[in-house]
N, C-alpha and C positions, 0 to 999 in steps of 0.2 A: 269348585268343590274338590277337595283332596281325595285321591283314591287311596283306599286302604290296601296295603300289601301284606300278604301273610309271610311268615318266616320261612326261610328255605330249610327244608328237612333233609336228612341224609339220603332218603329215597330220591328226592329231587336232584341232589348233587350227583348221585350215581347215574341217574338218567341223562343229565347234562354231559357227564363224562362219556357215556355210551354214544350219545349223539355226536360229540366231537371226534371220537374214534371213527365212527361211520363216515363222517364228513371227510376225514383224512384218508380213509381207505377207498371210498367209492367216488369221491368228487375232487380229484386232483386237477389242478390248473395245467393247461398245456404250456410248457415253457417256451414254445415257439409262437405263441399267440401274438397278434398285432398289439402295438402299444395304443391304448385307448385314451391316454392323457392328452388333452388339447393344450394344456399349459403345464409345463413341468413345475412341480412343486419344489421349493427350496426347503431344505431341512433346517437351516439355521438362519437367523436374522443377519442382515447385512447393514453396515452403517449407511445412514441416509445419504452421505456424500458419495458413496460408492454406487448406490442405486441411481442417483441423479447423473453421475458420470456415464453409467451404462445407458441410460435413457438418451443422453446427448449423443452418445456414439451410435445408437440405433437410428436416431433422427438424422444424423449426418449421413449415415449409410443410405437411408431411404432417399434423402434429398439428392445425394450423389447419383444414385441409381436412376432417379427420375430425370436428372439433368443429362445423364449419359444416353438414356433412351429418348430424350427430348419429349417426354410425356407431360402434358398439361394436367394440372389438378382440376377438380371441378370448379374451384374458385376462378382459375384462369379461363376456363370455358365460359363460365357465367359472365365474367367481365368482358370477354370478347363478344359475346352475344349482346350484352347491354351497350357496348361501344358501337357495334354494328347498327343496332337499332337507333341509337342517338345520333349517329352521323349519317344515316341513310338520307337519300334525296326523296323528299316527300312528293316530288312531282310525278314520280312513278306510281302506278296503280298498285295497291296492295291486294293480294288475292285473298279469297275467303280463308284459305289455309293459313295465311300470314296472320289474319285477325284471330283465328282460332288459337294459334300458338301464343299470341300475346294475351288473349283472354285466359288461357291455361296458366301462363306464367303469373299473371296478376292474381288469379284464384289461388294458386299455390302459396304465394306470399301472404295473401289474406288468411288462408287456412293455418299458416304458421304464426299468425298473430301480428303481422305487419299491417300498417295502414295503407290503403290504396292511394289516398291523396298524397301521403308523404312519399310513396313510391314514385308517383307521377312527378312530384317536385324534384326528387333526386334525379330522375331521368332528364328533366328539364335543365337542371344545373349541369349535368354531364354534357348535354348538347351545347349549352352556352360555353362551356369550357373547351370543347373539342372542335366545334365548327366555327369557321371563320365568320366574322360578323357580316361580311359581304355576301356570304352564302345564306345568311339568315335574314335577308331583307324582307320586311313585312312582318317579321315575328317579334314578339316581345323579347327585348335583348337583355334586360336587367331583371334580376330577381326571378321569381317563379310566377310568371305571367299566365295569361289565359292559354288554353291548349291550342296546339297547331291544328288547323283544319285542312283537309284535303280538298282539291278542286271540285270533286263531285259531291261534296257536302257530307261525306262519311267522316265520323270522328276518328281522330288518331288517338293513340293511347296516352299521349301527354301533350 
């Protein structure tokens, strides 16, 4: 439903002018105030090629800084954890904390929409690719076979 607006009268215009004068007289901004802009606004449009070149430059700087600091990304940390899990020796006993960590990781993946079965198959393929076949004696060596079992009968994650 459209709102009806009345016409601006001369009295309204005089009152608006009076308010603007009061605003300028009583409510000045502090010139030394902190800058509250999180992202600096550009006043003019830039060509798309220039924007992309600036993005490439920022990305290169970020990657260079990460390399200089030898800082891993979250992807690197996740791959290192997945590799450690896939190549670990299952003859060692896993602690309840280890199982809790694995359950949390699988629950996080499931909450983000991934299939647990597909996650287990992916970890199995990673183990097949990274662990020597001699060290995988007794395990399914081709494809995504049955899960590995621990000696004490507790299920392993894949």
